[in-house]
C-alpha positions in Angstrom: -56.0 -16.1 113.0 -56.5 -18.6 110.1 -56.6 -15.9 107.6 -53.3 -14.0 109.5 -51.2 -17.0 109.0 -52.1 -17.4 105.3 -51.8 -13.7 104.7 -48.1 -14.4 105.9 -47.5 -17.5 103.9 -48.9 -15.7 101.1 -46.4 -12.6 101.9 -43.4 -15.4 102.2 -44.6 -16.8 99.3 -44.7 -13.6 97.7 -41.0 -12.6 98.9 -39.7 -15.8 97.8 -41.4 -15.5 94.5 -39.6 -11.8 94.4 -36.4 -13.5 95.6 -36.4 -16.0 93.1 -37.4 -13.2 90.5 -34.6 -11.0 91.6 -31.6 -14.0 91.4 -32.9 -15.0 88.4 -33.1 -11.2 86.9 -29.5 -10.9 88.3 -28.0 -14.4 86.6 -29.6 -12.5 83.4 -27.8 -9.4 83.7 -25.0 -10.7 84.5 -25.1 -13.2 81.5 -26.4 -10.1 79.5 -23.0 -8.0 80.8 -20.8 -10.9 79.9 -22.5 -10.8 76.4 -21.8 -7.2 76.0 -18.5 -7.0 77.3 -17.6 -10.1 74.0 -19.5 -7.6 72.1 -17.6 -4.0 73.1 -14.4 -6.1 72.4 -15.7 -7.4 69.3 -16.6 -4.1 68.1 -12.9 -3.0 69.1 -11.6 -5.4 67.2 -13.6 -4.2 64.2 -12.9 -0.7 64.7 -9.1 -1.6 64.4 -9.8 -3.8 61.4 -11.9 -1.2 59.9 -9.0 1.5 60.8 -6.6 -0.7 58.7 -8.9 -0.9 55.5 -9.5 2.9 56.0 -5.7 3.3 55.9 -5.3 0.6 53.2 -8.2 2.5 50.9 -6.6 5.9 51.3 -3.1 4.7 50.1 -5.0 2.8 47.2 -6.8 6.3 46.4 -3.5 8.3 46.4 -1.8 5.4 44.2 -4.8 5.3 42.2 -5.0 9.2 41.6 -1.2 9.2 40.8 -1.8 6.3 38.3 -4.5 8.1 36.6 -2.1 11.3 36.1 0.7 9.2 34.8 -1.8 8.1 32.2 -3.1 11.1 31.5 0.4 12.6 30.8 1.6 9.8 28.7 -2.1 9.4 26.7 -1.2 13.5 25.8 2.1 12.6 24.9 1.0 9.5 22.9 -1.4 11.7 20.7 1.5 13.8 19.3 3.0 10.2 18.3 -0.3 9.2 16.9 -0.8 12.5 15.1 3.0 12.1 13.8 1.9 8.3 12.4 -1.0 9.7 10.8 1.3 12.4 9.0 3.8 9.8 7.9 0.9 8.0 6.6 -0.5 10.8 4.8 2.8 11.6 3.4 3.2 7.8 2.3 -0.4 8.5 0.7 1.0 11.6 -1.3 4.0 9.5 -2.4 2.5 6.8 -3.5 -0.1 9.0 -6.2 2.7 10.7 -7.0 4.6 7.7 -7.9 1.5 6.4 -9.7 1.0 9.5 -11.8 4.4 9.4 -12.9 4.6 5.8 -13.9 1.2 6.5 -15.8 2.8 9.4 -17.3 6.2 7.1 -18.3 3.9 4.3 -19.8 2.3 7.0 -22.0 5.7 8.3 -23.3 6.8 4.8 -23.9 3.8 4.2 -26.1 4.3 7.2 -27.9 7.8 7.0 -28.6 8.0 3.1 -29.2 9.3 3.3 -32.5 12.2 5.6 -31.0 13.1 3.4 -28.7 12.9 0.1 -31.3 15.3 2.3 -33.7 17.5 3.5 -30.5 18.0 -0.3 -29.7 18.5 -1.6 -32.8 21.2 1.4 -33.6 22.7 0.0 -30.2 23.1 -3.1 -31.2 24.5 -2.2 -34.8 27.2 -0.3 -32.4 27.8 -3.3 -30.6 28.2 -5.7 -33.3 30.8 -2.7 -35.1 32.8 -2.4 -31.3 32.7 -5.9 -31.2 34.3 -6.5 -34.7 36.5 -3.9 -34.1 37.9 -5.0 -31.1 38.7 -8.6 -32.7 40.4 -6.9 -35.2 42.7 -5.1 -33.1 43.5 -8.3 -31.0 44.3 -9.9 -34.0 46.4 -7.2 -35.4 48.1 -7.0 -32.5 48.8 -11.1 -32.4 49.8 -10.6 -35.9 52.5 -7.8 -35.3 53.5 -9.1 -32.0 57.2 -9.8 -32.0 58.4 -13.3 -30.5 61.5 -14.3 -29.0 62.2 -17.4 -29.9 63.7 -19.7 -27.3 67.3 -21.1 -27.9 67.2 -24.1 -30.6 63.4 -23.5 -31.1 62.2 -23.9 -34.9 60.0 -20.8 -36.1 56.6 -22.5 -37.7 55.0 -21.2 -40.5 52.1 -19.1 -39.6 48.8 -19.2 -41.8 47.2 -15.8 -40.7 44.4 -17.5 -39.0 43.7 -18.4 -35.1 
């Protein structure tokens, strides 16, 4: 019978061990259940946040596309302005070239006609001198011929003919 008692004791020990194992497993599973609930809550929060980020990203993408289209339109308009400015630059360059050419030709003509220009200047000076003398003479004659009305009681002084 000893053997049977040992067998019962072994069965009881095995049952107690199995019971402890089951309790430990239940505690572990319960802890795992709580952890999984927390993970599930975290994943739900992340999912909500991800939806918000996705919405914002979509809005930003639309705005970026609108800005890109606007920049494209403005760039095309600016190309016309750049072409116009380039045309103005070419016109100014052509004008400068023409002015240089004309200036060069005038300089050559001045050098070729230097003597004639000097004569014209001399004749101009002579003419101006004659005109000045003529004007002085007219003024002198006008003063000499001017009738002066004497103030009552004033005596007339002799006139020497020079001023």
